[in-house]
C-alpha positions as CSV (number, residue, x, y, z in Angstrom):
1,M,73.5,25.7,100.2
2,R,72.3,24.6,97.2
3,N,69.9,22.0,99.0
4,A,68.7,24.4,101.4
5,R,67.8,26.7,98.5
6,R,65.7,23.3,97.4
7,Q,63.8,23.1,100.4
8,V,63.1,26.3,100.8
9,R,61.1,26.1,97.1
10,H,59.4,23.5,98.0
11,E,57.6,24.7,100.9
12,R,56.7,27.8,99.3
13,S,55.3,25.3,96.4
14,V,53.1,23.4,98.9
15,R,52.0,27.0,101.1
16,R,50.4,27.8,98.1
17,E,47.4,26.4,97.3
18,R,46.7,26.3,93.6
19,S,42.9,26.6,92.3
20,T,41.2,26.1,89.3
21,A,37.5,26.2,90.7
22,P,35.1,29.1,88.6
23,G,36.2,32.5,90.2
24,E,39.3,31.4,92.2
25,A,41.5,30.5,89.2
26,V,44.7,32.6,88.3
27,V,45.0,32.2,84.3
28,A,48.5,32.9,82.5
29,V,48.2,33.9,78.6
30,T,51.3,33.8,76.7
31,G,51.6,35.5,73.4
32,A,48.8,38.0,75.5
33,A,50.2,41.8,73.0
34,R,48.7,40.1,69.6
35,G,46.3,37.5,67.7
36,I,44.3,34.9,70.0
37,G,46.4,36.0,72.8
38,Q,45.1,38.9,72.4
39,T,41.5,38.1,71.9
40,L,41.7,35.4,75.0
41,T,43.5,37.7,77.9
42,Q,40.3,40.6,76.6
43,R,37.8,37.7,77.3
44,L,39.5,36.2,80.7
45,A,39.9,39.7,82.1
46,A,35.9,40.3,82.0
47,S,35.4,37.1,83.1
48,P,33.4,36.0,86.0
49,N,35.4,32.7,86.2
50,V,38.4,34.0,86.9
51,S,40.1,35.5,89.7
52,R,42.8,37.1,87.5
53,V,44.8,37.6,84.5
54,V,48.8,37.2,83.6
55,A,49.1,38.4,80.7
56,I,53.1,37.1,79.1
57,D,54.5,38.3,76.0
58,D,57.6,40.3,74.9
59,H,56.1,43.6,74.6
60,R,53.2,44.9,76.7
61,G,49.8,45.0,74.6
62,D,46.7,47.2,75.2
63,V,44.6,44.5,77.2
64,T,43.9,46.3,80.5
65,G,42.4,44.8,84.0
66,V,45.4,42.2,83.7
67,T,49.0,41.9,85.5
68,W,51.1,42.6,82.2
69,R,54.8,40.6,82.9
70,L,57.5,40.7,79.9
71,A,59.1,37.2,79.0
72,D,60.5,35.5,75.7
73,V,58.6,31.8,76.0
74,R,61.2,30.2,75.0
75,D,63.6,31.5,77.8
76,P,63.7,29.2,81.2
77,T,63.4,32.5,83.1
78,L,59.5,32.3,82.0
79,A,59.2,30.3,85.4
80,S,59.4,33.6,87.8
81,R,56.8,35.0,85.5
82,L,54.0,32.5,86.3
83,D,54.5,32.7,90.1
84,G,51.2,32.7,92.1
85,V,49.7,31.0,88.7
86,D,47.0,28.3,88.1
87,V,46.8,27.9,84.8
88,V,48.9,28.8,81.5
89,I,47.2,28.6,78.3
90,H,50.2,28.6,75.8
91,A,48.8,31.6,72.7
92,D,52.3,32.2,71.6
93,L,52.7,30.0,68.4
94,D,53.5,31.6,65.4
95,T,51.9,30.7,62.2
96,S,53.2,33.1,59.7
97,V,52.7,31.8,56.0
98,D,55.3,33.7,54.8
99,R,58.3,33.0,57.7
100,D,61.1,30.6,56.8
101,P,59.5,26.8,58.2
102,R,62.7,25.5,60.0
103,E,62.8,29.0,62.0
104,R,59.0,28.8,62.7
105,R,59.1,25.3,64.0
106,A,61.8,26.2,66.1
107,F,59.9,28.9,67.9
108,N,57.2,26.7,68.3
109,L,58.2,23.5,69.6
110,R,60.9,25.7,72.0
111,G,58.6,27.8,73.5
112,V,56.2,24.7,73.9
113,Q,58.6,22.9,75.5
114,T,59.8,25.5,77.9
115,V,56.0,26.1,78.8
116,L,55.4,22.5,80.0
117,T,58.8,22.4,81.4
118,V,58.3,25.2,83.7
119,A,54.8,24.0,84.4
120,A,55.9,21.0,85.9
121,A,58.8,22.4,87.6
122,E,56.5,25.2,89.4
123,R,53.6,22.7,90.2
124,I,51.2,24.7,87.9
125,P,48.1,22.1,88.2
126,R,46.8,23.0,84.0
127,V,48.3,23.7,80.6
128,V,46.1,24.7,77.3
129,L,47.6,24.2,74.3
130,I,46.3,25.6,71.1
131,S,46.9,22.9,68.3
132,S,44.5,23.0,65.3
133,A,41.6,20.4,64.1
134,M,44.9,19.7,60.9
135,V,46.6,17.3,62.8
136,Y,43.9,14.9,62.4
137,G,44.6,15.4,58.5
138,A,42.2,16.2,55.2
139,R,41.8,12.9,53.4
140,P,39.0,12.4,50.7
141,D,37.7,9.2,52.7
142,N,37.6,11.1,56.2
143,P,34.0,10.7,57.9
144,V,32.1,13.8,58.6
145,P,32.3,14.5,61.2
146,L,35.3,13.2,62.5
147,P,35.3,11.7,66.1
148,E,37.8,13.7,68.7
149,D,39.7,10.6,69.5
150,A,40.2,9.9,65.6
151,P,43.7,9.0,64.4
152,L,46.1,11.8,64.4
153,L,46.6,11.2,60.4
154,A,48.4,14.9,59.3
155,A,51.2,14.4,56.9
156,A,54.8,14.9,59.1
157,D,56.5,17.3,57.0
158,G,57.4,20.9,57.0
159,S,54.1,22.4,56.8
160,M,52.0,24.1,60.1
161,A,50.4,20.4,60.8
162,G,53.6,19.1,60.9
163,D,54.3,21.6,63.7
164,L,50.8,20.9,65.4
165,L,51.8,17.5,65.2
166,E,55.3,17.8,67.1
167,I,53.4,20.0,69.6
168,E,50.5,16.9,70.5
169,Q,53.8,14.7,70.7
170,L,55.3,17.2,73.4
171,A,51.8,17.3,75.2
172,R,51.6,13.6,75.2
173,R,55.2,13.1,76.6
174,S,54.4,15.5,79.0
175,R,51.4,13.9,80.6
176,R,53.8,10.5,81.4
177,V,56.2,12.2,82.6
178,N,54.8,15.1,84.7
179,P,51.4,13.1,85.6
180,S,50.7,16.1,88.3
181,T,50.1,19.0,85.6
182,E,47.1,18.2,83.6
183,V,47.6,19.1,80.0
184,C,44.7,20.2,77.5
185,V,44.9,20.3,73.7
186,A,42.4,22.9,72.0
187,R,42.1,21.8,68.1
188,P,40.3,24.4,66.5
189,A,38.7,24.2,63.1
190,A,39.9,26.9,60.1
191,L,40.1,29.9,62.2
192,V,39.0,33.1,60.8
193,G,38.6,36.6,62.6
194,D,40.9,40.0,62.9
195,A,44.2,39.4,61.8
196,M,43.9,36.2,61.1
197,D,46.4,35.3,58.2
198,T,46.7,31.8,57.1
199,L,47.3,29.6,53.9
200,L,43.4,28.4,54.2
201,T,42.4,31.9,54.3
202,R,44.3,32.8,51.5
203,H,43.1,30.2,49.5
204,F,39.9,33.2,49.9
205,E,42.0,35.5,48.2
206,A,42.5,34.0,45.2
207,P,40.2,34.7,42.0
208,R,38.4,30.8,41.9
209,L,38.4,28.2,44.3
210,L,40.3,25.2,43.7
211,A,38.8,22.2,43.7
212,V,39.6,18.3,43.2
213,R,38.2,16.1,40.8
214,G,35.6,13.5,41.8
215,C,35.9,15.2,45.9
216,E,33.5,17.8,47.3
217,P,35.2,19.9,49.8
218,R,33.3,20.8,53.0
219,W,34.2,23.9,54.9
220,Q,34.2,24.0,58.7
221,F,35.1,27.6,60.2
222,C,36.3,28.5,63.9
223,H,35.6,32.3,64.5
224,V,38.7,33.2,67.3
225,D,36.1,34.5,69.6
226,D,34.3,31.0,70.2
227,L,38.0,29.5,70.6
228,A,38.4,31.9,73.3
229,S,34.9,31.0,74.9
230,A,36.1,27.1,74.8
231,L,39.5,28.3,76.2
232,E,37.7,29.4,78.9
233,L,36.1,26.5,80.1
234,A,38.9,24.8,79.8
235,A,41.1,27.1,81.8
236,T,38.3,26.3,84.9
237,G,38.5,22.8,84.5
238,A,35.0,22.2,82.7
239,V,36.7,20.7,80.1
240,S,39.8,18.9,80.1
241,G,42.3,16.4,77.5
242,D,42.2,16.8,73.5
243,F,39.0,18.9,72.3
244,A,37.8,20.3,69.3
245,V,36.6,23.8,68.5
246,G,34.1,25.0,65.6
247,A,30.8,26.0,64.1
248,D,28.1,23.4,64.2
249,G,27.8,21.0,60.6
250,W,29.8,22.1,57.6
251,L,29.4,23.6,54.6
252,P,29.4,22.0,51.0
253,Q,31.4,23.7,48.3
254,T,28.2,24.8,46.7
255,E,27.1,27.3,49.2
256,V,30.7,28.3,49.7
257,E,30.8,29.5,45.9
258,E,27.0,31.2,46.2
259,I,28.0,32.7,49.6
260,S,31.5,34.1,48.8
261,G,30.6,34.8,44.6
262,L,33.8,32.9,43.6
263,K,33.5,29.7,41.0
264,S,35.9,26.7,41.5
265,I,38.2,25.6,38.9
266,E,38.3,21.6,39.1
267,L,41.5,19.7,39.0
268,P,43.0,15.9,38.6
269,A,44.5,15.4,42.0
270,R,48.1,13.7,40.4
271,L,48.2,16.9,38.6
272,T,47.2,19.1,41.4
273,F,49.7,17.8,44.1
274,G,52.0,16.8,42.0
275,T,52.6,20.7,40.5
276,A,51.6,22.0,44.2
277,Q,54.8,19.8,45.3
278,R,56.9,21.2,42.5
279,L,56.2,24.5,43.0
280,H,57.0,24.6,46.4
281,R,60.6,23.2,45.9
282,L,61.3,25.9,43.2
283,G,59.8,28.2,45.9
284,V,57.1,29.8,44.2
285,T,54.4,28.4,47.5
286,P,54.7,28.9,50.8
287,A,54.0,25.1,52.1
288,P,54.1,21.7,51.0
289,A,51.2,19.9,48.7
290,A,50.2,18.5,51.6
291,E,48.5,21.5,53.2
292,L,46.6,21.9,50.2
293,H,44.5,18.8,51.2
294,Y,43.3,21.1,53.8
295,A,41.6,23.0,51.1
296,V,40.0,20.2,49.1
297,Y,39.5,17.5,51.0
298,P,37.1,17.1,54.6
299,W,38.5,17.3,57.8
300,V,35.3,18.3,59.5
301,V,35.3,17.8,63.6
302,D,32.5,16.3,66.0
303,C,32.6,19.2,69.0
304,A,31.2,16.4,71.6
305,A,33.9,17.6,74.9
306,L,32.1,20.8,74.5
307,R,28.8,20.4,73.7
308,A,28.7,17.7,76.9
309,V,29.3,20.7,78.9
310,G,26.8,23.2,77.4
311,W,29.0,24.9,75.1
312,T,27.6,26.4,71.5
313,P,29.4,28.4,69.4
314,A,28.7,32.3,68.5
315,H,28.9,31.8,65.0
316,D,28.0,29.5,62.3
317,N,30.0,28.6,59.4
318,A,28.2,30.7,56.8
319,T,28.7,33.9,59.1
320,A,32.2,33.4,60.1
321,L,33.3,32.6,55.9
322,R,31.4,36.2,55.8
323,I,33.8,37.7,58.4
324,L,36.7,36.2,56.3
325,L,35.4,37.3,53.0
326,A,35.2,41.2,54.6
327,G,38.4,40.2,55.8
328,R,40.3,39.7,52.5
329,E,39.8,42.6,50.9
330,G,42.3,44.6,49.4
331,H,44.8,41.4,49.3
332,R,45.0,38.8,46.2
333,A,47.1,35.3,46.9
334,V,48.2,32.9,44.2
335,A,48.7,29.7,45.6
336,G,48.7,30.8,49.3
337,R,51.4,33.5,48.1
338,R,50.1,37.0,48.6
339,I,50.9,38.6,44.7
340,A,50.2,42.5,43.7
341,R,46.9,43.4,42.0
342,K,48.1,44.1,38.7
343,E,49.4,40.4,38.9
344,A,46.4,39.0,40.4
345,A,44.5,40.2,37.7
346,I,46.5,38.9,35.1
347,T,46.5,35.6,36.7
348,A,42.3,36.0,36.6
349,A,42.3,36.7,32.9
350,A,44.3,33.7,32.4
351,G,41.5,32.4,33.9
352,T,43.4,30.0,36.9
353,A,42.4,30.3,40.7
354,A,46.1,29.7,41.1
355,A,49.8,29.0,40.2
356,I,48.6,25.2,40.4
357,G,45.7,26.0,37.8
358,A,47.8,28.1,35.7
359,A,50.6,25.2,35.6
360,A,47.6,22.9,34.4
361,I,46.4,25.3,31.9
362,V,50.1,25.2,30.4
363,H,50.4,21.4,30.7
364,Q,47.4,20.6,28.8
365,V,48.3,23.8,26.2
366,R,51.8,21.7,25.6
367,K,49.8,18.5,25.4
368,K,47.9,19.8,22.4
369,S,51.1,21.1,20.9
370,Q,52.6,18.1,20.5
371,K,49.9,16.5,19.0
């Protein structure tokens, strides 16, 4: 009986001719009820390049014109929800700033592993994963912009960038083990848009911007709508492999200050990152010090693969920054942790952008008092 069941399944897979040609592909989106997945599902539902959209989440969302199938992406029974699908775009990632990093990583890795395993078993031609340009790492000597084939030099720690590095390793392993399923990876710049809440967006909720002495940050953003348009191209095979997504060019710190109305506080690198790591160990800040690199060092990407197929972003960096700033209304953050307005006012009165700045001021006062 077991062998007979396998034979039937194989014949069904062969008979069902899958297609990823424009207008013919059936595309499944995980995490379709919220965040990036919801934005993407709405776009694909209206796209002439997609035959049908299968929306997958653990609860039904409000996007209409799609086929909703409820599933936990970590559950192998996901296979039954992907029947008849040509492309899977996995958007069900946990990017929460405040969630326990171990729980977040366990969810993210298990979800990607399940999607890739099921896609291979079901002979689905293409899987698209969402990573981030953060995997390249933020360094003072990074070329601006970084080419898409630059080495992935992010810190393999407990940060979100560490999660994404492991996801990219899973993608590479899947390509070797299951070459019949194409795996594409989208690497967006700093994401902005409705409901986007990351350490980088919270950087702009502080009374001041942090800068490291001797290094000028360069800011590049990616609006979620532009990411969705790039993922649509990946769904139909117009772009493949590993590709970056972001607005053209970048903003220098001076222009960011002008647009935001925020001033910068400049500190030495050693003091900045040393204090940040101590605060993280004490539980004051939600992420390792390495994550702070993305707010002070460049990680601008060249979106050459998308440009080659005629893709252009609808939002430039200045527009994306203004959208980010509009979304921060009512929020105040210190070192990535949201705080009450009263506490933020006290912090601002002390003349600091974050707990790191406060620690630096305390450090300087103590040195003076010891003289």
